[in-house]
N, C-alpha and C positions, 0 to 999 in steps of 0.2 A: 699476361707475358708469354708468348709463344715460346715453346722449347726447340731447340735446334734437334735435326736428325739424330746427333751424337751428345744431346744433353745427358746430364747424369742420370737421370730417369731410364733414358733408353737403355744407357749401357747397363745398368744394374738389372733391367730386363733380359740382355743379351747373357748377363752372367748367371741367369737363373735365379735372381734375388729380388724378392718383394718386400714391401715394407715391414712384414711380419718376420721376415727371415735376417733382416739386416744386421741384427747382433744377436747372439745366442741369448736367450732369455736365461735368467739368471738360475733357475732351477734346473734348466738343461744343461747350463756350464758346471752347475755343483754336480750334477749327476755324472757328467764325464770324468770330473775331477775324482768324484768319490770312486769310481768304476776303476780308474786305473791306478788309485792309490791302493784298493782292496788287493787287486790283481798284484800288485808289486809286493805287498805285505804276505801274499800267499805264497809267492815266489821264495820270500827271505823266510818264511817258515818253515819250508822245506829245506833250508840249507844248514847244516852243521855249522858248528863255530868256526873252524878253520876256514870254511868257504864263506861265512858271510863277512869275514875280515877282508875276504880278497874282494870282495863285490862291493862292499858298503863304503862311501867316504863322507867326509863333511861336504855339506851344500859349498862351503867357501875354497874348496881345496881346488889347488890351480890345474887340477886333471880334469876339471870340469869342461874348461875351455881347451883341452889338450885332444883335438880330435884329428884324425887322420885316415886316409884310404890306403896306407901301404900295407904290406903283410910284416906287420913289426910285432914286437912286444907292446901290449897296451894293458890299461887297468881293467879289471874286471875278471870274470868268470867265464871261460871259455865253454862252448857247447860240450868240447871233447872230454871234457872234464866233469859233466853232468851226469845223473841217472835219466833213464828216460821220463820218469814222473817231473824232474826238475824241467827238463826241455819243454816238456809240455806247458809247465808255467810259465818259460820264457816266452814261447807262442801266443799264450794268452794274454800277454802284458803286452805283445808286439800288437795284438789285435785290438786292444784299447785306444791304441794311438793311430792304427793304419786302416785305411778302407781295404775292401776285397782287393781292389786294384794294387794297392800299396802291399799288400801281403803277398802277393803273387808275384809282384816284382823283385819283393826282398829275396823269395825262393829262387826266382830264375837268375839272381845275381849269385847266391850262393851255387846253385846249379852250374853256371858257367864257369865257377872257380874249379869246381870237379872236372868240368872239361877241359880247363886249362893244364890240371895237373897230369890228365890222361896223354893230353897232345905232347907236353914237355918231359913226361916221364918223372916228373918230381912230385908224385902225389904226396908224400909228408909236407913239403913245402908249400904246395898250393893245396891247402888243408881245408874243405868245405864243412869242417867241425871248428876252424880257428875263428869264431867269431863269439864276440864276448858281450857281456851283459855287465852294465856297472850302474849302480845308483849312489848319488850325492843327496843327503840329507836325510830324512826320515819322514816316509809316506805316511804313517800314522799319523802326523801331525800335518796333515795337508789343510786341515781349516785354518791352522793360523800362522804357519811357516811354509816358506819355498821348499820343493825338492827337484830332482831332476835326474832323467835317466839316459842312458845312450845303449845303443846296439851296433857294435861295429867290427868290422873286419875289413879283408881286401877288397877293396871297390865298394863299400858298403859303410856308410855313417848315419846313424838317424837319430835325433838329439831332441828330447822332450823336457820343456821346462815348465814345472805346475805353480802357478802363484795364487796364494788364497784371493778371491773375491775378483781377480783380475784375469785368469783365462790360463791357457796353455799355449806356450811358444814351441813351435815346430821347427824351428831352421838354426843352425844349418842343415841342410839335407843333401847327403852325397849318394850317388848310385853310378856304378860304373860297369864296364863289361870287357872282359879279354878271354877269347874272342869276342867281338862284336857280333859275327855271324859264325857259326860253327862250321869248319872247311868240310868239303866233300869226302875227306879220307876218314871224317868222323861218323860214328853210327847216329848222332843227331845232328847231320848236316842242315845246315840252313836255320838253326834255332838262333833266336835273337832274343837276348834279355830287355834290350832298350828300343825296339823295333818301331815304336810309335815316336819316340822322341827324335828317331832319324826321320822318319816319314813324314812328320808333321811339319819339321824344319824345312825339308826340300820343297813341301808343298806349299809353304807360304813364300819360298823364293821363287819358286815358279810361278806364283801368281803376280808378282810384281812386273810392271812396265818397265822399259829400257832406262828410263829417268830415275824411276824409285829403284831400280837394282843399283844403279850407280851411287844413289846417295845410301844406301843401306852397305854396300861393300866397302870394308874400313881397311883392309889389307889385302894383298895379291897371294900372300902365304898365310897359313894357320898359324897360330901362336904355339903349337908344339903342346900346349896343355891348358887347362883353366888358368885363370889369373888370380881367382878370389879362392884361394887355396888356404889350409891351416895357418892360422896366424895372419892372414893377408884379406881378412873378410872384407874390410873396407877400403881395399886398395883402388876399386873404380869410382872416379868421383864425378867426371864428365860424363854426359850421356851422349853417345854418338851413334851415327846411324840414321833410320827413318823413323820417325815418329809415326804413333798410330792415326796422329790427327791429320796425318798425310796420306792416310789409306783410305780405299773403297770401303765400302760397307762390308763386303764379302771376305775381303784382305782383314778387316778388322776382326770379325769372326773366326777367321783362320788363326790369327793371332792368339786370339782368347782360347780356342781349342787346344793350341800349344802350351799356354800357360797353364790350363787343367791339366795336361798331361803329367805335370809336374805336382801342382796344389793338391790335386785330387787323390794322391797316394795317401792322403791323410784321412782321417774319419769325416764323415759329411758334415757334422757341424763345425768341426775345425777349418774344414776347406771353405765353408761359407764364409766364416769370419776372416779369414784371409782375403777372400777375394771382395769382400765388403772394404776393407782395408786399401785394397787395391784401387777400387772406385772412389773411394773417399779422398785418395791422395791425387787421384785424377788419371784416368785410363790414356787420355790424349798424351801423357807426358811420357810415357813407355816407349823406348826406342827398340827397333830390332837392328841387329847389325850383325854382317856376314864377313868372315875372312878366308881365304883359301879357296879351293877347287869348288865350281857349282856343280860337279857331278860325283854322284855316290861312287864309293871305293877310291877316292882320293883325298887327300888331307883337306880338312874342312873343321870351321868353327863357327858358332852363331852363339848370339847373346842378346837378353831382352834384359832391359835396363829402365827401372823408373824409380820414383821416390821411396816407394817401398819395395823393390822388388830387383833383385839379380838372379838371372839364370844364366849361367854358361853351360856350352856344350863342344866339347872338343872329340875328334876323331884323327887323330893325326898318326899315331904311333903304330908299330907292327904293320907298316903298309896301308895305313888307314882301315885298320881291324880291331880296334882299340879305344874305347869310348870313356871318358870322362865328364860327369856333369853334375852340375850344384845348383842349389836353389837356396838364395840367401833373402831375409828381409833386413836390409842395412840398418833399418831404425829399430829392430828388435831380435838382434842378433843372441843367442842363450838367453832370449827373454828379458834383455836389459830394458825395453821400453815398459814392460809390465812390471818388472822388479822395481823401478824406480817409482812408478804409482804405487805400489804398495808400501814401498819403505816410505813414501811422503805421507800415506794415508794413515801409517803406523805412528809416525812422528808428531802427525797433527793429533791424534787421539790422544797421546801422552803429554800434551801441552796443557 
């Protein structure tokens, strides 16, 4: 049987996946889970009792799903309340979940918060040390019981859910930036924490023909924010816009590059699994949609939406210089898909 140019095998090749890397081998998955658990335990071991009570919650606590990107009071232990040694442990844990790209982006988002504090004269409120770590469950029991952790503050929410024998879930994952581009009046003028998300989005839009662009454009005005925010992760049901199956080879590659801008923020082993899940669900079913201005510097929004993917990007607020961007796997939010498999397997073992 001949394969079409956009068969599953060809798409996996474009994603950088081969038969040997379609699924993370069990030993590699176990190694990653063990390393993450060890770094979490190392952090816990460096916390006195009062800070442990602040940082540790039961796995089933409601707070596990209570993510947000506002500068609010949140569960966990903030960087500003830690010693230098404790902060090093936090960044070591982040390094167990994030790639170098992801770590750099996380630092850049926090750096942008400091810039915002300087621009507004509200350095205490826009505090780059007001980012908190919180853990749910016991990482020491990683071989038998699920656990999770989140690092969060203004314009940043990173969640990892670790499920024995089944893997690590990495969504929802939110990043944002205000200012999106540091103004000329600032010493770091031109600095962009999320420059690639903007550039690749506009690059894909510009590659479309007039008829393709007409299909991708779903609203003349941007929506003013992402639609799948906290508590609304599953809001988007119908896929709209231009399907990848209606794109040229070059445009499809541009789309995959844009997707990887988000997915490759996590460790390579985790990114490979996420990309494989996208390929298994059908790359052709992913839709690219745009709303608002088609010119940088004016309010705009884009979306990538497939069976196992929702990426939203909005740059509307503060004169289109304020970005919100989120990545979801709608089938595995907070590890729900992997947790279901874990609990079903555990139930079968006890029968």
